[in-house]
C-alpha positions in Angstrom: 70.9 126.7 16.8 69.4 124.6 19.7 66.3 126.9 19.7 65.7 126.2 16.1 66.0 122.5 16.6 63.6 122.6 19.5 61.1 124.6 17.5 61.4 122.2 14.6 60.8 119.2 16.8 57.8 120.9 18.4 56.3 121.9 15.1 56.8 118.7 13.3 53.6 117.0 14.5 51.6 120.1 13.5 53.1 120.2 10.1 52.4 116.5 9.6 48.8 116.9 10.7 48.4 119.9 8.3 49.7 117.9 5.3 46.9 117.1 2.9 45.7 113.5 2.8 46.0 111.9 -0.6 42.7 111.7 -2.3 41.7 108.3 -3.5 39.6 107.5 -6.6 36.8 106.6 -4.3 37.0 110.0 -2.5 37.0 111.8 -5.8 34.0 109.8 -7.1 32.0 110.3 -3.9 32.7 114.1 -4.1 31.5 114.3 -7.7 28.1 115.0 -9.1 27.8 111.3 -9.9 27.4 110.5 -6.2 24.5 112.8 -5.6 22.2 109.7 -5.5 22.4 106.5 -3.5 22.9 104.6 -6.8 25.7 106.9 -7.7 27.4 106.3 -4.4 27.0 102.5 -4.8 28.5 102.8 -8.3 31.5 104.7 -6.9 31.9 102.0 -4.2 31.5 99.3 -6.8 34.4 100.6 -8.8 36.6 100.6 -5.7 35.5 97.1 -4.9 36.6 96.0 -8.4 40.1 97.4 -7.8 40.4 95.7 -4.3 39.0 92.5 -5.6 41.6 92.4 -8.4 44.3 93.1 -5.8 42.8 90.3 -3.6 42.8 87.8 -6.5 46.4 88.6 -7.4 47.5 88.2 -3.8 45.6 85.0 -3.4 47.2 83.5 -6.6 50.6 84.6 -5.4 50.0 83.0 -1.9 48.7 79.8 -3.5 51.8 79.5 -5.8 54.0 79.3 -2.7 52.2 76.5 -0.9 52.2 72.7 -1.0 49.0 70.9 -2.1 47.9 70.4 1.5 48.5 74.0 2.4 46.6 75.1 -0.7 43.6 73.1 0.4 43.7 74.8 3.8 44.0 78.3 2.3 41.2 77.5 -0.3 38.9 76.4 2.6 39.8 79.5 4.6 39.1 81.7 1.6 35.7 80.1 1.0 34.9 80.6 4.7 36.0 84.2 4.4 33.8 84.8 1.4 30.8 83.4 3.2 31.6 85.5 6.3 32.0 88.7 4.2 28.7 88.1 2.4 26.7 87.4 5.6 28.3 90.2 7.5 27.8 92.8 4.9 24.2 91.7 4.0 23.3 92.0 7.7 23.9 95.8 7.4 21.2 96.2 4.7 17.5 96.3 5.3 14.9 98.2 3.3 13.3 99.4 6.6 16.5 101.2 7.4 16.4 103.3 4.3 18.5 103.5 1.1 21.7 104.4 3.0 21.8 100.9 4.4 22.6 99.8 0.9 25.6 102.2 0.8 26.7 101.0 4.2 26.5 97.3 3.1 28.5 98.1 0.0 31.1 100.0 2.0 31.3 96.8 4.2 32.1 94.8 1.1 34.8 97.3 0.1 36.4 97.4 3.6 36.3 93.6 4.0 37.8 93.0 0.5 40.6 95.5 1.1 41.4 94.0 4.5 41.5 90.5 3.0 43.7 91.7 0.1 46.1 93.1 2.7 46.1 89.8 4.7 46.8 87.7 1.6 49.5 90.1 0.4 51.3 89.5 3.7 50.7 85.7 3.6 53.7 83.9 5.0 56.5 82.8 2.8 57.1 79.1 3.8 
């Protein structure tokens, strides 16, 4: 019995690593024929950005509803600053001299930053 327990404990990490990773809508789109072109990849990423942007907006509204007027002003200012940062940061990754894939990289930046900010706002403190 102890041997089985030891074997199970030793194999657990290997089984966890072998478990298939859930496939996201973005992964499915990027694996499809639609993503054979740069524009197709950008469209796939754009769809994912729309989902994350909706999640961000919902989390932002929920956070704002919990705050006093003064706190709302601070969060609004922070959000505006974040938008300016996201735009500048992601635009810095795109340059025509770097080829068309820099457009994909810049769009992935927008997706990543938007998802991160949506997570931050979803966890915004209850005060």
